[in-house]
C-alpha positions in Angstrom: 40.4 -26.8 -16.0 36.8 -25.9 -16.4 34.8 -27.8 -19.0 32.8 -26.2 -21.8 29.1 -25.9 -20.9 26.4 -25.4 -23.4 23.6 -23.1 -22.4 20.4 -25.1 -21.8 17.6 -24.8 -24.3 14.2 -23.5 -23.3 10.8 -24.5 -24.7 9.3 -21.8 -26.8 6.5 -21.4 -29.3 7.6 -19.6 -32.4 5.6 -16.5 -31.5 7.3 -16.4 -28.0 10.9 -16.4 -29.2 12.6 -13.2 -28.2 16.1 -12.8 -29.8 17.0 -10.3 -27.0 16.5 -12.9 -24.3 16.6 -16.4 -26.0 19.8 -17.8 -27.2 19.1 -21.5 -27.4 15.5 -22.9 -27.8 13.4 -26.0 -28.4 10.4 -25.9 -30.6 8.0 -28.5 -31.8 6.1 -28.3 -35.1 5.5 -29.6 -38.6 7.7 -29.0 -41.6 5.7 -27.1 -44.2 8.5 -26.3 -46.8 11.5 -28.6 -46.9 14.5 -27.3 -48.9 18.2 -28.3 -49.2 19.9 -27.0 -46.0 16.8 -25.5 -44.4 13.1 -25.9 -43.9 10.2 -23.8 -42.8 8.2 -25.2 -39.9 4.9 -24.2 -38.2 4.1 -24.8 -34.6 0.6 -23.4 -34.6 1.7 -20.0 -33.4 3.8 -19.0 -36.4 6.3 -20.1 -38.9 10.1 -20.1 -38.6 13.0 -20.9 -41.0 15.3 -23.6 -39.6 18.8 -24.0 -41.2 20.9 -27.1 -40.6 24.3 -28.5 -41.7 25.1 -32.0 -42.9 26.6 -32.6 -39.5 23.4 -31.8 -37.6 21.7 -35.0 -36.2 18.4 -35.3 -38.1 15.9 -37.8 -39.4 16.8 -39.6 -42.7 14.2 -37.6 -44.6 12.9 -34.2 -43.8 9.6 -34.1 -45.6 6.5 -31.9 -45.6 4.1 -32.7 -42.8 6.8 -34.4 -40.6 6.4 -33.5 -36.9 9.8 -32.5 -35.5 11.4 -31.1 -32.4 14.3 -28.7 -33.1 16.9 -27.7 -30.6 18.9 -24.8 -31.9 20.4 -21.3 -31.7 18.3 -18.2 -32.3 19.5 -16.1 -35.2 18.4 -12.5 -34.5 17.5 -11.6 -38.0 14.2 -10.2 -39.4 12.3 -12.5 -39.4 13.9 -14.6 -36.6 15.5 -17.9 -37.8 17.0 -20.9 -36.0 20.3 -22.7 -36.6 19.5 -26.3 -35.7 21.8 -28.4 -33.5 19.5 -31.4 -33.4 16.3 -32.3 -35.3 14.2 -35.1 -33.8 11.5 -37.0 -35.6 8.4 -36.8 -33.4 5.9 -38.4 -35.8 5.2 -41.2 -33.3 4.3 -38.8 -30.6 0.7 -39.1 -29.5 -0.6 -35.6 -30.3 -2.8 -35.5 -27.3 0.4 -35.0 -25.3 1.6 -32.0 -27.3 0.4 -29.4 -24.8 2.0 -31.3 -22.0 5.3 -31.5 -23.9 5.2 -27.8 -24.7 4.6 -26.8 -21.1 
């Protein structure tokens, strides 16, 4: 019996996400507007709304200014949104490595 395989995520900047080609992406940016069940983040190329469930692995507190990496599914709405699978706290990342991490 074949096992279930999740499509790999690809690094994208918000401005590069194409809902016709991208299904599952990884983005890195700062939370600019945290709300209950979703937040808006900015990666320097644009903003995107990221929704999440209580079951999504995430940092204890999602606060404004927190640097996060989101792995999630592209929701082809207008504007494009993400449904987060995993949200990682990247606040301890040395910011001089951001361009390397994004490449």
